PAZAPA-4460 file (N, C-alpha, C; in steps of 0.05 Angstrom, whole numbers, plus 32768, in hexadecimal, padded with zeros to 4 digits):
% residues 132
    n_x    n_y    n_z   ca_x   ca_y   ca_z    c_x    c_y    c_z   seq   type   mol
   8063   807A   825C   8047   8077   8262   8038   8079   8247     1      M     A
   8027   8065   8242   8018   8064   8229   7FFC   806F   822E     2      T     A
   7FF4   8081   821E   7FD9   808D   821F   7FC7   807F   820C     3      K     A
   7FAF   807A   8213   7F9C   806D   8201   7F86   8081   81FA     4      T     A
   7F7B   807E   81E3   7F65   808E   81DA   7F4E   807C   81D1     5      I     A
   7F37   8086   81D2   7F20   8077   81C9   7F1B   807D   81AB     6      S     A
   7F18   8068   819C   7F14   806B   817F   7EFC   805A   8178     7      V     A
   7EEB   8065   8167   7ED4   8056   815E   7EDC   803E   814D     8      S     A
   7ED1   8027   8153   7ED7   800E   8144   7ECF   8012   8127     9      R     A
   7EB8   801F   8123   7EAF   8024   8107   7EC2   8035   80F7    10      R     A
   7ECE   8049   8104   7EE1   805B   80F6   7EFA   804B   80EE    11      S     A
   7F02   8038   80FF   7F1A   8028   80F9   7F13   8015   80E1    12      V     A
   7EFB   800A   80E2   7EF2   7FF9   80CC   7EF1   8008   80B1    13      Q     A
   7EE6   8020   80B3   7EE4   8031   809B   7F00   8038   8090    14      L     A
   7F12   803F   80A2   7F2D   8046   8099   7F3A   802E   808C    15      L     A
   7F37   8016   8097   7F42   7FFE   808C   7F36   7FF8   8070    16      R     A
   7F1C   7FFC   806D   7F0F   7FF7   8053   7F19   800B   803E    17      I     A
   7F1A   8024   8046   7F22   8038   8033   7F40   8035   802B    18      L     A
   7F51   802F   803E   7F6D   802B   8037   7F71   8013   8026    19      V     A
   7F62   7FFE   802A   7F65   7FE5   801B   7F5F   7FE9   7FFD    20      S     A
   7F4C   7FFC   7FF8   7F43   8000   7FDC   7F59   8006   7FC9    21      G     A
   7F6C   8017   7FD1   7F82   801E   7FBF   7F93   8006   7FB7    22      I     A
   7F96   7FF4   7FCA   7FA7   7FDC   7FC5   7F98   7FC8   7FB3    23      F     A
   7F7E   7FC6   7FB7   7F6E   7FB4   7FA6   7F6E   7FBE   7F89    24      L     A
   7F6A   7FD8   7F85   7F69   7FE3   7F6A   7F85   7FE2   7F5E    25      I     A
   7F9A   7FEA   7F6D   7FB5   7FEA   7F62   7FBE   7FCE   7F5C    26      A     A
   7FB7   7FBB   7F6D   7FBE   7F9F   7F68   7FB2   7F94   7F4E    27      G     A
   7F98   7F9A   7F4B   7F8B   7F92   7F32   7F98   7FA0   7F1A    28      L     A
   7F9E   7FBA   7F1D   7FAA   7FC9   7F07   7FC6   7FBD   7F00    29      N     A
   7FD5   7FB6   7F14   7FEF   7FA9   7F0E   7FEC   7F8F   7EFF    30      H     A
   7FD8   7F80   7F05   7FD4   7F66   7EF7   7FC7   7F69   7EDC    31      L     A
   7FB5   7F7C   7ED9   7FA6   7F7F   7EC0   7FB4   7F92   7EAC    32      L     A
   7FC5   7FA4   7EB6   7FD3   7FB7   7EA5   7FF1   7FB7   7EAB    33      N     A
   7FFD   7F9F   7EAB   8018   7F9B   7EB2   802C   7FAD   7EA2    34      T     A
   8028   7FAD   7E88   803B   7FBC   7E76   803A   7FDA   7E7C    35      E     A
   8022   7FE4   7E81   801F   8001   7E87   802E   8007   7EA1    36      K     A
   802B   7FF6   7EB4   8039   7FFA   7ECE   8057   7FF8   7ECB    37      T     A
   8060   7FE5   7EBB   807D   7FE2   7EB6   8087   7FFB   7EA8    38      V     A
   8078   8006   7E96   8080   801F   7E88   8083   8036   7E9B    39      N     A
   8071   8038   7EAF   8073   804D   7EC4   808D   804A   7ED3    40      R     A
   8095   8031   7ED9   80AE   802C   7EE7   80C5   8035   7ED5    41      I     A
   80C4   802D   7EBC   80DA   8034   7EA9   80DE   8052   7EA6    42      E     A
   80C8   8062   7EA9   80CA   807F   7EA7   80D0   808D   7EC1    43      Q     A
   80D0   807E   7ED7   80D4   808A   7EF2   80F1   8093   7EF6    44      A     A
   80F4   80A8   7F04   810F   80B3   7F0A   8120   809F   7F1A    45      S     A
   8113   8090   7F2B   8122   807E   7F3C   811C   8061   7F36    46      F     A
   811B   805B   7F1C   8115   803F   7F13   812A   802B   7F1C    47      K     A
   8142   8035   7F23   8157   8023   7F2D   814F   8015   7F47    48      G     A
   813D   8021   7F56   8133   8013   7F6E   8124   7FFA   7F67    49      I     A
   8114   7FFC   7F52   8105   7FE5   7F49   8118   7FCF   7F3F    50      A     A
   812C   7FD7   7F2F   813F   7FC4   7F24   8150   7FB7   7F3A    51      Y     A
   8153   7FC5   7F51   8161   7FB9   7F68   8153   7FA0   7F71    52      F     A
   8138   7FA1   7F71   8128   7F8B   7F7B   8123   7F75   7F66    53      F     A
   8127   7F7C   7F4C   8123   7F68   7F37   8119   7F74   7F1D    54      G     A
   8110   7F62   7F0C   8106   7F6A   7EF2   80EA   7F77   7EF5    55      E     A
   80E6   7F8F   7EEA   80CD   7F9E   7EEF   80B3   7F8F   7EE9    56      P     A
   80B2   7F80   7ED3   809A   7F71   7ECD   8093   7F5D   7EE2    57      Q     A
   80A6   7F4E   7EEC   80A2   7F3B   7F01   8099   7F49   7F1B    58      L     A
   80A6   7F60   7F21   80A0   7F70   7F39   8083   7F7A   7F38    59      L     A
   807A   7F83   7F20   805F   7F8E   7F1D   804B   7F78   7F22    60      V     A
   804F   7F60   7F17   803D   7F4A   7F1B   803D   7F41   7F38    61      I     A
   8055   7F3E   7F44   8057   7F36   7F60   804A   7F4B   7F72    62      L     A
   804F   7F64   7F6E   8043   7F79   7F7F   8025   7F79   7F7B    63      S     A
   801B   7F74   7F63   7FFE   7F72   7F5E   7FF1   7F5C   7F6E    64      G     A
   7FFE   7F45   7F6E   7FF3   7F2E   7F7E   7FF4   7F34   7F9B    65      V     A
   800A   7F40   7FA5   800C   7F46   7FC2   7FF7   7F5C   7FC9    66      V     A
   7FF5   7F71   7FB9   7FE2   7F86   7FC0   7FC5   7F7C   7FBF    67      M     A
   7FBF   7F6B   7FAC   7FA4   7F61   7FAA   7F9E   7F4E   7FC2    68      L     A
   7FB0   7F3C   7FC8   7FAA   7F28   7FDE   7FAC   7F36   7FF9    69      S     A
   7FC1   7F45   7FFE   7FC3   7F53   8018   7FAD   7F68   801B    70      A     A
   7FA6   7F76   8005   7F91   7F89   8006   7F76   7F7D   800D    71      G     A
   7F71   7F65   8002   7F58   7F58   8009   7F58   7F4F   8026    72      L     A
   7F6E   7F44   8030   7F6F   7F3D   804C   7F6C   7F55   805E    73      L     A
   7F78   7F6B   8056   7F76   7F84   8065   7F59   7F8E   8065    74      F     A
   7F4C   7F8D   804E   7F30   7F95   804C   7F1F   7F85   8060    75      L     A
   7F24   7F6B   8061   7F15   7F59   8072   7F1C   7F5B   8090    76      L     A
   7F32   7F6A   8095   7F3A   7F6D   80B1   7F49   7F55   80BD    77      G     A
   7F55   7F45   80AB   7F64   7F2D   80B4   7F81   7F35   80B9    78      F     A
   7F8A   7F32   80D2   7FA6   7F38   80D9   7FAE   7F53   80CE    79      K     A
   7FA0   7F68   80D5   7FA4   7F82   80C9   7FC0   7F8D   80CD    80      T     A
   7FCC   7F88   80E4   7FE7   7F91   80E9   7FFB   7F85   80D5    81      K     A
   7FF8   7F6B   80D0   800A   7F5D   80BE   8005   7F64   80A1    82      W     A
   7FEB   7F66   8099   7FE5   7F6D   807E   7FED   7F8A   8078    83      T     A
   7FEB   7F9B   808C   7FF4   7FB7   8089   8012   7FB8   8085    84      A     A
   8021   7FA7   8094   803E   7FA6   8090   8045   7F9D   8074    85      L     A
   8037   7F89   806A   803C   7F7F   804F   8036   7F94   803B    86      I     A
   8020   7FA2   803E   8019   7FB7   802B   802D   7FCE   802C    87      L     A
   8036   7FD4   8045   804B   7FE9   8048   8064   7FE1   8039    88      L     A
   806C   7FC8   803C   8084   7FBE   802E   8082   7FC0   8010    89      A     A
   806A   7FBF   8005   8066   7FC2   7FE8   8064   7FE0   7FE1    90      V     A
   8057   7FF0   7FF2   8053   800C   7FED   806D   801C   7FEC    91      L     A
   807F   8016   7FFE   8098   8026   8000   80A8   8025   7FE6    92      I     A
   80B0   800E   7FDC   80C0   800E   7FC3   80B1   8019   7FAB    93      P     A
   8096   8015   7FAA   8087   8021   7F94   8088   8040   7F96    94      I     A
   8084   804A   7FAE   8085   8067   7FB2   80A1   8072   7FAB    95      T     A
   80B6   8065   7FB5   80D1   806F   7FAF   80D7   806D   7F91    96      L     A
   80CE   8058   7F84   80D4   8055   7F68   80C5   8067   7F56    97      T     A
   80AA   8069   7F5A   8099   8076   7F47   8092   8093   7F4F    98      V     A
   808D   8097   7F69   8083   80B1   7F72   8098   80C6   7F79    99      Q     A
   80AD   80BD   7F86   80C3   80CF   7F8D   80D1   80D8   7F74   100      V     A
   80D8   80F0   7F72   80E5   80FA   7F5A   80D3   8105   7F44   101      G     A
   80B9   8103   7F49   80A6   810E   7F36   809C   8129   7F40   102      Q     A
   80AD   813D   7F3E   80A8   8157   7F49   808E   8164   7F3E   103      I     A
   8087   815D   7F26   806F   8169   7F1A   8055   815E   7F24   104      N     A
   8056   8146   7F30   803E   8138   7F3A   8043   812F   7F57   105      T     A
   8043   8142   7F69   8047   813B   7F85   802E   812F   7F92   106      L     A
   8017   8132   7F86   7FFE   8127   7F91   8000   8109   7F96   107      G     A
   8008   80F9   7F82   800B   80DC   7F87   801E   80D5   7F9E   108      P     A
   8034   80E5   7FA0   8047   80E0   7FB6   8039   80E4   7FD1   109      L     A
   802B   80FA   7FD4   801E   80FF   7FED   8006   80ED   7FF2   110      F     A
   7FFA   80E3   7FDD   7FE5   80CE   7FDF   7FF1   80B5   7FEC   111      K     A
   8008   80AD   7FE2   8016   8096   7FED   801E   809A   8009   112      N     A
   8027   80B2   8010   802E   80B8   802C   8016   80B7   803E   113      L     A
   7FFF   80C0   8035   7FE6   80BD   8044   7FDF   80A0   8048   114      A     A
   7FE1   8090   8034   7FDC   8073   8036   7FEF   8067   804A   115      I     A
   8008   806F   8049   801C   8065   805C   8013   806B   8078   116      L     A
   8009   8083   807C   7FFE   808B   8097   7FE8   8079   80A0   117      G     A
   7FD6   8072   808E   7FC0   8060   8094   7FCA   8045   809B   118      G     A
   7FDE   803B   808C   7FE9   8021   8093   7FF7   8021   80AE   119      L     A
   8006   8036   80B3   8014   8038   80CD   8000   8038   80E4   120      L     A
   7FE9   8044   80E1   7FD4   8043   80F5   7FCE   8026   80FD   121      F     A
   7FCB   8015   80E9   7FC4   7FF9   80EE   7FDC   7FE9   80F8   122      F     A
   7FF4   7FF1   80F1   800C   7FE3   80FA   8011   7FEA   8118   123      I     A
   800C   8002   8120   8012   800B   813B   7FFC   8006   814F   124      W     A
   7FE4   8000   8145   7FCD   7FFC   8156   7FC1   7FE0   8153   125      N     A
   7FB8   7FD5   8169   7FAC   7FBA   8169   7F8F   7FBD   8162   126      D     A
   7F89   7FBE   8148   7F6D   7FC2   813F   7F5F   7FA8   813C   127      T     A
   7F6D   7F91   813C   7F60   7F77   813A   7F4F   7F70   8152   128      D     A
   7F55   7F7D   8169   7F48   7F76   8182   7F36   7F8C   818C   129      N     A
   7F2B   7F9D   817B   7F19   7FB1   8183   7EFF   7FA5   818E   130      L     A
   7EF4   7FB1   81A2   7EDB   7FA7   81AE   7EC5   7FAA   819A   131      K     A
   7EB4   7F96   8197   7E9E   7F97   8184   7E87   7FA8   818F   132      K     A
***
């Protein structure tokens, strides 16, 4: 039996807008500061995860393009379930590569986990068809 709850349409819009911001900024940062981002990967404890997927510089540029484009679509509320899935697919390897293993700075890891929670909200709920 599925239970439903009432949620304010405005609160869902606000959550979507706030969650999209990190991807828009990070996407721009990946494209404008590629070398700095590559250096962060090179210094990461689990940089092997990045190398599994390919050459870090190409991955940084590709992830920047994906975060920027999917982040914009997410901001606009276009196919939020699918754009959230795309953003989740980018967030997980970044989190595993750069954030996990950084025992001195757990804040960014938990920030990414909170973002993951926001994305899961949109993946699990049909927010595209909220009543106006």
